[in-house]
TORTIVO-220174 format. One record per residue (C-alpha): residue in three letters; z, y, x; residue number from 0. Coordinates in steps of 0.5 Angstrom, whole numbers, plus 500, padded with zeros to 3 digits. Layout:
N
rest_up_north_east_nr
ala_Z_Y_X_NUM
...
END
This chain:
697
rest_up_north_east_nr
met_584_212_141_0
ala_585_205_140_1
arg_579_201_142_2
leu_577_194_140_3
met_574_188_145_4
ile_572_182_142_5
his_572_175_145_6
arg_566_171_146_7
asn_569_165_141_8
leu_569_170_136_9
leu_562_172_136_10
gln_560_164_137_11
glu_564_163_130_12
leu_561_168_126_13
gly_555_165_124_14
ser_559_159_121_15
leu_563_164_116_16
pro_561_166_109_17
ala_556_171_109_18
gln_561_176_105_19
thr_566_175_110_20
arg_562_176_116_21
lys_560_183_112_22
lys_568_185_111_23
val_569_183_119_24
ser_563_188_121_25
glu_567_193_116_26
met_574_192_119_27
val_571_192_126_28
asp_568_199_124_29
lys_574_201_121_30
phe_579_200_127_31
his_574_204_131_32
arg_575_210_126_33
asp_583_209_125_34
ser_586_203_128_35
lys_593_205_124_36
ala_589_206_117_37
pro_594_202_112_38
ser_588_199_109_39
leu_587_195_115_40
his_594_191_114_41
leu_595_190_121_42
glu_602_187_121_43
pro_606_183_127_44
tyr_605_175_126_45
asn_613_174_127_46
glu_612_166_127_47
ala_608_167_133_48
val_610_165_140_49
asp_607_171_143_50
lys_609_177_140_51
lys_603_181_141_52
val_600_177_136_53
arg_597_181_130_54
ser_594_179_123_55
val_589_183_120_56
arg_587_182_112_57
val_579_181_112_58
asp_580_179_105_59
gln_584_175_100_60
ala_582_168_104_61
tyr_581_170_111_62
arg_585_173_117_63
ala_583_176_123_64
ile_588_175_129_65
val_588_181_134_66
ile_593_182_140_67
ala_596_188_141_68
pro_597_191_148_69
lys_604_193_151_70
gln_601_198_155_71
gly_594_201_154_72
asp_590_202_148_73
thr_585_196_148_74
tyr_586_191_142_75
leu_583_184_143_76
leu_580_181_136_77
met_580_174_138_78
his_579_169_132_79
val_578_169_124_80
gly_579_164_120_81
his_582_162_113_82
his_589_164_112_83
asp_593_158_114_84
ser_588_156_119_85
ala_588_162_123_86
tyr_596_162_123_87
arg_596_155_126_88
trp_591_157_131_89
cys_595_163_134_90
lys_602_160_133_91
asn_603_157_140_92
lys_598_160_144_93
arg_600_166_149_94
phe_595_171_150_95
glu_596_174_157_96
val_593_178_163_97
his_595_175_169_98
gln_598_180_174_99
ala_595_177_180_100
thr_588_177_178_101
gly_587_182_172_102
ala_584_176_167_103
leu_586_175_160_104
gln_588_168_159_105
val_589_164_153_106
phe_594_157_154_107
asp_599_153_150_108
val_605_152_155_109
glu_607_146_151_110
glu_600_143_150_111
ile_599_143_157_112
thr_605_141_159_113
ala_605_135_155_114
ala_598_133_157_115
ala_600_134_164_116
asn_606_129_163_117
glu_601_124_160_118
val_595_125_165_119
ala_599_124_171_120
pro_601_117_171_121
lys_594_115_169_122
phe_591_117_176_123
glu_593_115_183_124
ser_595_121_188_125
glu_589_123_193_126
thr_592_123_200_127
gly_592_130_203_128
tyr_589_133_196_129
pro_588_140_197_130
leu_592_143_191_131
arg_598_139_193_132
asn_599_143_199_133
leu_599_150_195_134
thr_606_153_194_135
glu_608_156_188_136
glu_606_163_190_137
glu_599_161_192_138
leu_598_158_185_139
phe_600_164_182_140
his_595_168_187_141
ala_590_163_185_142
gly_591_165_177_143
val_595_160_175_144
pro_600_163_169_145
thr_607_162_171_146
pro_609_158_166_147
leu_604_153_168_148
ile_605_152_175_149
pro_610_146_174_150
ala_604_142_171_151
val_599_144_176_152
lys_604_142_181_153
ala_604_135_178_154
ile_596_135_179_155
gln_594_130_185_156
ser_587_128_185_157
asp_580_130_182_158
asp_581_126_176_159
ala_587_129_174_160
leu_585_136_175_161
thr_578_134_171_162
ala_583_131_165_163
leu_586_138_164_164
arg_580_142_165_165
asp_580_144_157_166
tyr_588_146_157_167
leu_588_150_163_168
pro_585_158_162_169
lys_578_158_165_170
asp_578_162_170_171
ala_585_158_173_172
tyr_581_152_173_173
gln_575_154_176_174
val_579_157_182_175
leu_583_150_183_176
phe_576_146_183_177
phe_574_151_188_178
val_580_150_192_179
ser_580_142_191_180
cys_573_142_194_181
gly_576_145_200_182
gln_575_153_199_183
ser_581_157_201_184
val_584_161_195_185
asp_581_167_197_186
gln_574_164_197_187
ala_575_161_191_188
leu_577_168_187_189
ser_571_171_190_190
glu_567_166_188_191
val_570_165_181_192
leu_572_172_179_193
gly_569_177_185_194
leu_575_179_186_195
thr_578_184_192_196
asp_585_185_194_197
ser_584_193_193_198
lys_584_191_185_199
glu_589_195_181_200
lys_594_190_179_201
ala_597_189_172_202
ala_604_191_171_203
gly_605_185_166_204
pro_602_180_161_205
gly_601_186_156_206
asp_598_191_160_207
phe_591_192_157_208
arg_590_199_161_209
asn_584_196_165_210
ile_582_190_161_211
glu_575_193_160_212
glu_574_194_167_213
ser_577_187_170_214
cys_574_181_171_215
asn_574_177_164_216
leu_570_172_163_217
asp_570_172_155_218
leu_571_179_153_219
val_566_184_151_220
phe_567_192_148_221
val_563_192_141_222
asp_561_199_140_223
gly_562_199_132_224
gln_559_196_126_225
glu_552_197_128_226
glu_552_194_134_227
leu_556_188_131_228
lys_551_187_125_229
gln_545_187_131_230
ile_549_181_134_231
met_550_178_127_232
ala_543_179_125_233
ser_540_176_131_234
ser_541_169_135_235
phe_547_170_139_236
asp_544_171_146_237
glu_551_170_150_238
trp_547_172_157_239
arg_545_179_154_240
ile_552_180_153_241
phe_557_176_157_242
leu_556_176_165_243
his_560_172_169_244
pro_564_177_174_245
tyr_561_174_180_246
gln_554_174_177_247
arg_556_182_175_248
lys_558_183_182_249
ile_551_181_184_250
val_547_185_179_251
gln_550_191_182_252
trp_551_189_189_253
asp_548_195_193_254
val_544_192_200_255
asp_540_195_205_256
gly_535_191_206_257
pro_532_184_202_258
met_537_180_199_259
lys_537_173_196_260
ile_540_169_190_261
asn_540_161_190_262
gly_543_156_186_263
ala_542_150_182_264
ala_538_150_175_265
gly_543_153_170_266
thr_547_157_174_267
gly_544_164_171_268
lys_540_166_177_269
thr_534_168_172_270
val_539_172_168_271
val_542_175_174_272
leu_535_177_176_273
met_534_180_169_274
his_540_184_169_275
arg_539_187_176_276
ala_532_189_174_277
val_535_193_168_278
tyr_541_195_172_279
leu_536_198_178_280
ala_531_201_173_281
ser_537_204_169_282
gln_539_208_176_283
leu_532_211_177_284
thr_531_218_177_285
asp_524_219_178_286
pro_520_218_171_287
asn_514_215_175_288
ala_519_210_179_289
arg_517_203_177_290
val_521_196_178_291
leu_516_190_179_292
val_519_183_177_293
thr_514_177_178_294
thr_514_170_178_295
phe_510_164_180_296
thr_508_161_174_297
thr_505_165_168_298
asn_509_161_163_299
leu_516_164_166_300
ser_513_171_166_301
val_512_171_159_302
thr_519_169_157_303
ile_522_174_162_304
lys_518_180_160_305
gly_520_178_152_306
leu_528_177_154_307
ile_528_183_159_308
his_525_188_153_309
arg_531_185_149_310
leu_536_186_154_311
ala_534_193_156_312
glu_534_195_148_313
gln_541_193_148_314
lys_543_196_155_315
cys_539_202_157_316
pro_532_203_152_317
gln_529_208_157_318
ala_529_202_163_319
ala_524_198_159_320
ser_518_202_160_321
lys_520_202_168_322
ile_519_195_169_323
glu_513_191_170_324
val_513_184_169_325
thr_507_179_171_326
asn_506_172_175_327
leu_504_172_182_328
his_497_170_181_329
ala_495_176_175_330
leu_498_180_181_331
ala_494_178_186_332
arg_488_178_182_333
thr_489_186_180_334
ile_490_188_187_335
cys_483_184_189_336
thr_479_187_183_337
arg_482_194_184_338
gly_480_193_191_339
gly_473_192_189_340
trp_473_184_189_341
arg_468_182_183_342
gly_468_174_184_343
lys_470_168_180_344
met_476_163_180_345
ala_474_157_183_346
ser_476_151_177_347
gly_479_145_179_348
ala_472_142_177_349
met_468_146_182_350
met_473_144_187_351
asp_472_137_186_352
glu_464_139_187_353
ile_465_142_193_354
trp_469_137_196_355
gln_464_132_194_356
glu_459_136_198_357
val_463_137_204_358
gln_466_130_205_359
thr_459_126_205_360
pro_460_118_207_361
ala_457_120_214_362
leu_463_125_216_363
ala_468_119_213_364
val_466_114_218_365
lys_467_120_224_366
thr_474_121_222_367
glu_480_117_222_368
phe_483_121_216_369
thr_482_119_208_370
ala_479_124_204_371
gly_485_124_200_372
phe_489_127_206_373
val_484_132_208_374
arg_484_135_202_375
glu_492_135_201_376
glu_492_138_208_377
tyr_487_144_206_378
glu_491_145_199_379
glu_498_145_203_380
ile_497_148_209_381
ile_490_151_210_382
asp_489_155_204_383
pro_497_157_202_384
met_497_160_209_385
gly_491_163_210_386
ile_488_160_216_387
thr_481_162_217_388
ser_480_160_224_389
glu_481_154_228_390
asp_485_157_233_391
asp_490_159_228_392
tyr_490_152_225_393
leu_492_149_232_394
thr_498_153_232_395
ala_500_153_225_396
val_507_150_223_397
arg_506_145_218_398
thr_513_144_215_399
gly_513_137_211_400
arg_507_134_213_401
pro_505_128_218_402
arg_505_130_225_403
leu_498_131_228_404
ser_496_132_235_405
arg_491_138_237_406
ala_486_133_238_407
gln_486_131_231_408
arg_487_138_228_409
lys_480_140_232_410
gln_477_134_229_411
leu_479_136_222_412
trp_478_143_222_413
pro_470_143_221_414
gln_471_140_214_415
phe_476_146_212_416
ser_471_151_215_417
ser_465_148_211_418
ile_470_148_205_419
gln_471_156_206_420
arg_464_157_207_421
glu_462_154_200_422
leu_467_158_197_423
lys_464_165_200_424
lys_457_162_198_425
arg_459_162_191_426
asn_463_168_191_427
met_469_164_189_428
leu_477_164_191_429
thr_482_159_190_430
phe_489_161_187_431
asp_492_161_194_432
gly_485_165_197_433
leu_486_170_191_434
ile_493_171_194_435
his_490_172_201_436
gln_485_177_200_437
ala_490_181_196_438
arg_495_181_202_439
leu_489_183_206_440
ala_487_188_201_441
leu_494_191_202_442
glu_493_192_209_443
lys_487_197_208_444
pro_491_204_206_445
ala_485_206_201_446
glu_486_200_197_447
lys_494_200_198_448
arg_494_207_194_449
gln_491_203_188_450
ile_497_199_187_451
pro_503_203_184_452
ala_509_204_189_453
tyr_515_200_187_454
ser_522_203_188_455
his_524_195_187_456
val_521_189_187_457
leu_525_182_184_458
val_522_175_185_459
asp_523_169_181_460
glu_521_162_183_461
val_521_164_190_462
gln_521_157_192_463
asp_514_156_190_464
phe_511_162_194_465
gly_507_160_200_466
val_508_164_206_467
glu_502_168_204_468
ala_505_170_197_469
leu_511_172_201_470
arg_508_177_206_471
leu_504_180_200_472
ile_511_181_196_473
arg_514_184_202_474
met_508_189_203_475
leu_509_191_196_476
ser_516_192_197_477
pro_519_198_200_478
ile_522_194_205_479
asn_520_199_211_480
glu_521_205_207_481
gly_529_205_208_482
thr_530_204_200_483
arg_536_201_198_484
asn_535_194_194_485
pro_528_194_196_486
leu_527_186_195_487
thr_531_181_191_488
val_529_174_191_489
val_531_168_187_490
gly_530_161_187_491
asp_532_154_188_492
gly_530_149_193_493
his_532_143_188_494
gln_526_146_183_495
arg_520_146_188_496
ile_515_143_185_497
tyr_508_146_187_498
lys_509_149_195_499
ser_512_146_201_500
thr_518_149_204_501
ile_517_156_208_502
pro_523_160_210_503
leu_523_167_208_504
ser_524_169_215_505
arg_517_166_217_506
ala_514_172_212_507
gly_518_177_215_508
ile_523_177_210_509
glu_530_177_213_510
val_536_176_208_511
arg_542_174_213_512
gly_548_177_211_513
arg_545_179_204_514
ser_545_172_201_515
arg_549_169_195_516
arg_549_162_192_517
leu_551_161_185_518
lys_555_155_184_519
ile_557_155_176_520
asn_553_152_171_521
tyr_553_155_165_522
arg_547_152_161_523
thr_548_144_162_524
thr_554_140_161_525
glu_557_136_167_526
gln_555_130_165_527
ile_547_132_164_528
arg_548_136_171_529
thr_550_130_175_530
cys_545_126_172_531
ala_540_131_174_532
gln_543_131_181_533
arg_542_124_182_534
met_535_124_180_535
leu_534_128_187_536
glu_537_122_191_537
gly_534_122_198_538
val_531_129_197_539
glu_533_134_202_540
val_534_141_199_541
asp_534_147_203_542
asp_537_154_202_543
leu_530_158_202_544
asp_531_160_209_545
gly_531_154_213_546
glu_538_151_212_547
gln_540_145_208_548
val_544_147_202_549
thr_550_144_200_550
thr_552_142_193_551
val_559_142_194_552
gly_563_146_189_553
asp_557_146_184_554
gln_560_145_177_555
ser_559_145_169_556
val_564_150_165_557
val_562_145_159_558
ser_563_137_158_559
gly_559_133_153_560
pro_556_126_152_561
lys_553_122_157_562
pro_546_122_158_563
ile_542_116_155_564
ile_538_112_160_565
gln_534_107_156_566
arg_529_102_159_567
cys_523_101_155_568
ser_518_096_156_569
gly_512_100_153_570
pro_510_106_149_571
asp_512_102_142_572
glu_519_101_144_573
glu_519_108_147_574
ala_517_112_141_575
lys_522_107_136_576
phe_527_109_141_577
val_525_117_141_578
thr_524_117_134_579
glu_531_114_132_580
trp_535_119_137_581
val_531_125_134_582
gln_533_123_127_583
ser_540_122_129_584
leu_540_129_132_585
met_538_132_126_586
lys_543_128_121_587
glu_548_132_126_588
gly_545_138_124_589
tyr_540_140_130_590
ser_534_144_128_591
ser_528_141_130_592
his_526_147_134_593
glu_532_146_138_594
ile_530_139_140_595
cys_524_138_146_596
leu_520_132_148_597
ala_516_132_154_598
pro_511_130_157_599
val_506_131_151_600
lys_504_124_149_601
ala_500_122_143_602
his_504_115_141_603
leu_511_120_141_604
arg_507_125_136_605
ser_505_120_132_606
ala_511_116_131_607
leu_515_122_129_608
ala_509_124_124_609
thr_510_117_121_610
ala_518_119_120_611
gly_516_126_117_612
ile_518_130_123_613
ala_514_136_124_614
thr_512_137_132_615
phe_510_144_135_616
glu_506_144_142_617
leu_508_149_147_618
gln_502_153_148_619
pro_501_155_156_620
asn_502_163_157_621
ala_506_164_150_622
gly_513_164_149_623
asp_517_159_145_624
pro_517_162_138_625
glu_524_159_137_626
ser_527_159_130_627
ser_521_163_127_628
glu_517_156_128_629
thr_519_149_126_630
gly_518_143_129_631
val_520_139_135_632
arg_518_142_141_633
met_513_138_146_634
gly_510_140_152_635
ser_509_138_159_636
leu_514_137_164_637
tyr_511_143_168_638
arg_511_147_161_639
ile_518_147_159_640
lys_520_150_166_641
gly_524_156_165_642
leu_526_154_158_643
glu_532_151_155_644
phe_534_147_149_645
lys_540_144_146_646
ala_537_137_146_647
val_531_134_151_648
ala_528_127_151_649
leu_524_125_157_650
gly_518_120_155_651
leu_517_117_162_652
thr_516_110_161_653
gly_509_108_165_654
asp_511_114_169_655
gln_506_114_175_656
val_510_112_182_657
tyr_508_115_188_658
met_509_110_194_659
gly_507_110_201_660
asp_508_115_207_661
glu_502_119_205_662
asn_505_120_198_663
glu_512_122_200_664
leu_511_129_199_665
lys_508_128_192_666
ala_514_123_191_667
lys_519_128_192_668
arg_515_134_188_669
his_515_129_182_670
gln_523_127_183_671
cys_524_135_183_672
leu_519_136_177_673
arg_524_131_173_674
tyr_530_134_175_675
val_527_141_172_676
ala_525_137_166_677
ala_532_134_165_678
thr_536_141_166_679
arg_533_144_161_680
ala_537_140_156_681
arg_544_144_154_682
glu_548_139_150_683
arg_544_132_150_684
leu_539_128_154_685
leu_535_122_153_686
ile_531_119_159_687
cys_526_113_157_688
ser_523_110_163_689
gly_521_103_166_690
thr_526_100_171_691
leu_525_105_177_692
leu_528_111_173_693
ser_533_107_169_694
gln_538_106_176_695
thr_539_114_175_696
END
C-alpha cells in the first residue's frame, strides 16, 4: 500500500493557500492514503521535468501538487503545492534524490549551483590549507555531496565561498561540509549532522525510497491521513513538535546506564530535546504508577514546558501526558518540605533586607575589612546555595568564581553568616536556597522520602543555574543508585547562567563522563543574530556544566536574515522614537503585534507605542504567553522572556546599569549573559538600543 510523506516547506506554505485549496489538499492526502491509484487523483508524470520521478496531482482547476514517485518502494513524497504554472516552474529543473551514502533526501538544481559556484569562486581568495580542498571526490560523496555537485564543491576554497553557496547546496550536505571546514573529520561531521553509523543500510539508487521513513531526513514527515493534516492546519504550525533533527532524535532515544548531559548555546533545541525525551521515556513505562519528573529553575519556563509537553504528548502518545510531572525547582522543594512537616514562611526580599540591617551594625563594620555588600554577596553566592551551616564547612568550601579569601578572613566573616541563620530560624523562615537545603535533608530521612513519588526518570532544564544543593536534591530524587537506565537527564547552557555561580555536576555526585552531548546547530535565530549575541559574551568564559571550558567552534544557524540593528540612543526619548518606528515598520511588513517583543518593560516605550496607536501586552509571571489569542506587542523583563521566542525582539538598554570594578565582576558577567539570553529570543529581527557601551557589539 502506497504511503505519502510531506515536506516541511509544504506544511509551512499551507497557511498562505486559499481556504478552499487547503481543504482540497487535505482531501487529496486522504484520498491518496485510501487509494493511490484512484483515477480522480490525476497523478501524472510531468514530462518536462529533469527528474523523471516528478508527478503532478490536480488539486483543483488552478492549483497543482508536486509529488515525487519512488523507483523502489511504495513511499511517495508530497513536496509542493502552487498555482498551475508556478508549480511546474518550481520543479522543472530540480532533482529529488536519496543520497546513496547517507540516505538523506536531497533537493537541488545542478545548473543553478554550478552557475553560482562559477560566480562565487573568483570573488574570494583561496585559504591556504582549507580543509575542503583536501577531500577527494570519494570523500565528498561519503560526506553527502550529490555526485553532480562534486565539481562545484571542489571549487570551494574558503569559508566565505562555502557560506555564499549554502542556499544552493542540499541542507544536510552544507552542514556536513561546514563541520569539516571547522576541523572535524567527515565521519565526525556525519554523526553530528545526521547521527549516522556505518551499519546503516544504503539506498540502491537515487529513487530508492524503501527506507526513507526511517532514514535521517531533516524535512520529511509522515502524516496519517486527513484528520492529522487538518489538526496541523487548524493550529499554529509548531515545527518542533513534528520535526526533529536526526542528531536530536538520536539523543532523545539514547539509552544510557547512568545520568546524561545535553548542552548547547541558545536556540540549539535543548529544551525541545528534553520535552521529546520526557514523552519518549514516559511512553516506554509499563507500570501504571510510574512517573517522569521534569523540573526547571524558573517558574516561567516550567509553565511554558508543561503546556508544550501536553501538546506534544497529544500528538505522539496521549497516555504519556498523565505520567509526566512538570514543576520548578522551588515548588518541588517546598512540596518536599511541607510533606516533611515544615510550616514556616519564605523570607521575602524586604525581610532579608531587615535581617541584614539588624546583623550588620555600624560597630560590626568597624571590625571587618569587608564592605556590607561583599558580605551579603558571599552569603547569597556561597553560604546559602551550598547549604553551609558551620564554620568548619565554610573554611573548606570551594568558592568558585569568588575573590580569594584566607582562612583568617573566612573566620572573620563567619559570625555574620551564623547570625543571619539564627535570625531566620528564630522567625521560622527559609530563603529559596535554604528551602532547597532543607528539602535535601528531608530526603535523607527514609520516612520522609516515602512521602515523595518514586520517579522512574528525572529530566532537568536550566541546570546551569542549579546550585550544589539543588543538584544534590535532584540526584536524590532520581533513581541513579537503583540500576535504572536513563535515570537522570540534565540540560543547560553556560552562556545562559544568570542566577548562580559555576558548579560542576561532578561536585554533586552527578558523573556524566562518556554520556554527554553538545548541540551545535541553531534552529531558532538567524546566523546574524546568533553571532551578534555571541559577541555580547566577549570576555566571559563559558563552561560545559562540568568544569571544562566549552568551545563554540562549529556552532552555526541554519537560517540567514537581516543584520541586527545596533542603535545608539542619547536618552529615553530617542530610544522611544526609534523603537516605535521599528515596530511600525515591522507591522507594515506583515508582522502581527504578538510576534514582537520589547524588553525590559519601560514606561516611556509603552507610552510611545500607545501614542502611535499600538497596543501592548505585559507578560505576567507564572503564566505562559497567550500567543495569537491576545493581541499586543509583548513587553517583559529580560528575565521574564527567558524560555520564550518571538519573530522580532527589541532590547531597550539605553541607560542600562554598568557594573565596574573587581567587586562587581560577577554581576557584570551575569548581566552580559542576561543580555545574551534576551537577544537570542529573536528569530528573525533584533534591535538593540543602548548607550556607547553596548553599541560596540
